N, C-alpha and C positions, 0 to 999 in steps of 0.2 A: 370742685364743688361736690359735696357729698349728696347722696340720695336724701338724707334727712334735711339738708338745707333746701333742696328742691321742693320737698314736701311742705316745708314751712313757708316757702315763698308762695307756693300755690295756695295754701290756706290763707295767708295774709292778703293775697290778691283777691281771693274769694270773699273775704270780709270787707273788701273795698278800699284797702290802703293804697296810696299812690306808690308808684314804682320806686321813686327816690327814697321814700321812707322805708320800704321793704329792703332795698339795697343796704341802707345804713344799718338797719336793725339786724340784718343777717351777715354783715361783714363781707359783702360781695359788691362787685361793680354794678352800676346801672345797666351796662351792656349785658351782664349775666342775667339780670332780672328781665330785661327785654327779651332775651333769648328763651328763658324758661316760660315767660308769658306767651310768646309766639308759638312755641312748640306744644304748649299744653292749654291752649285757649278753651278747648272743649272740656278738659278736666276742671279748669277753674270755674267754668259756668256750671258744670254738674255739682261741684263742691259748694258753690254759692247757693244753688237751689236746695241742696241737702241741708246746709246750715240755716237757711231761711225757714225751712220746715221745722227744724229742731229748736232753733233759737229765734223765733220771730221778733222778739223785742230787741235783738242785737242790731237790727238793720233800720 
């Protein structure tokens, strides 16, 4: 998995997409998404907070 894919997975999770959808859209396994989510939970939360501030109507 590339760093770009990891970044896209983090953004998708921050937007609130479920892990199965994120895996399908990024062409990776559900286990890969679980691993990225677990390793980057603080990053996902920070990104979600940032996105909510910038795009409040998106949530």
